[in-house]
C-alpha positions in Angstrom: 73.5 102.2 92.0 74.7 102.1 88.4 72.4 103.6 85.9 71.4 101.8 82.7 71.2 103.9 79.6 67.7 105.0 78.5 65.9 102.1 76.8 62.8 104.0 75.5 62.3 103.5 71.8 62.5 106.6 69.6 60.3 107.1 66.7 62.0 107.2 63.3 60.5 109.5 60.8 59.1 108.2 57.5 61.7 110.2 55.6 64.5 108.4 57.6 62.9 105.0 57.1 62.6 105.6 53.4 66.2 106.8 53.1 67.5 103.6 54.9 65.3 101.3 52.8 66.5 102.9 49.6 70.2 102.8 50.7 70.1 99.1 51.6 67.8 98.2 48.6 65.4 96.4 50.9 67.9 93.7 51.7 68.2 92.3 55.2 71.7 93.0 56.6 71.7 89.6 58.4 70.6 87.1 55.7 71.0 89.4 52.6 67.5 88.4 51.3 65.3 91.1 49.7 62.2 91.5 51.8 58.7 92.9 51.1 58.1 94.0 54.7 61.4 95.6 55.8 62.0 96.6 59.4 64.5 99.2 60.4 66.9 98.1 63.1 69.7 99.5 65.2 72.9 97.6 64.5 74.2 98.5 67.9 71.2 98.6 70.3 70.3 101.8 72.1 70.8 100.2 75.4 74.4 99.5 74.5 75.0 103.1 73.7 73.9 102.9 70.0 72.9 106.1 68.2 70.2 107.2 65.9 72.7 107.9 63.0 72.1 106.5 59.6 75.3 104.5 60.0 73.7 102.6 62.9 70.4 101.9 61.1 69.8 99.0 58.7 67.1 97.1 57.0 66.2 93.7 58.5 63.6 91.1 57.7 60.9 90.2 60.3 62.3 86.7 61.0 65.8 88.0 61.6 64.5 90.9 63.7 62.6 88.5 66.0 65.7 86.4 66.6 67.9 89.5 67.2 65.3 90.9 69.7 65.4 87.6 71.7 69.2 87.7 71.9 69.2 91.4 72.9 66.6 90.7 75.6 68.9 88.0 77.1 71.8 90.5 77.0 69.7 93.3 78.6 68.6 91.0 81.4 72.2 89.9 82.1 73.3 93.5 82.2 70.5 94.3 84.7 71.4 91.3 86.9 75.1 92.1 86.9 74.6 95.8 87.5 72.4 95.3 90.5 69.4 97.2 89.2 66.9 94.6 90.6 68.7 94.2 94.0 66.5 96.9 95.6 63.5 94.6 96.0 63.1 92.8 99.3 63.7 89.1 99.3 60.5 87.1 99.5 60.2 85.1 102.7 59.9 81.4 102.1 56.6 80.1 103.3 56.8 77.3 105.8 56.3 73.8 104.4 54.0 72.8 107.2 56.6 72.3 109.9 55.9 74.4 113.0 59.0 75.4 114.8 57.3 75.4 118.2 57.0 71.7 118.3 59.8 69.1 118.4 59.4 65.4 117.6 61.3 63.0 119.9 62.9 59.7 118.8 60.1 57.7 120.5 57.5 59.4 118.3 56.0 61.8 120.9 55.7 65.5 120.1 56.5 68.2 122.7 56.2 71.9 122.7 59.5 73.8 123.0 
């Protein structure tokens, strides 16, 4: 079974966050608007083999971050589906819709047991 890269979030230090915010001047790299509440984001996500280097970190505004996270979640789900990670679960048996297989209805309307 193929293995998906580690998806656990890593904690960035306050020193690293401050360095990135100062470098980008608190401007979102998506919409180029200066933000009061900057988030730090990985340009290439960690689950797509992104790194923790400063080159891969950038300031992003909360609105853009929310949209980017939604998009990344769709991509992550598609990767999991295509790689077969969720294939190990047993298929759920479909419950009968009220038709008992032991009985058979004839054309004249009578019901007989098989």
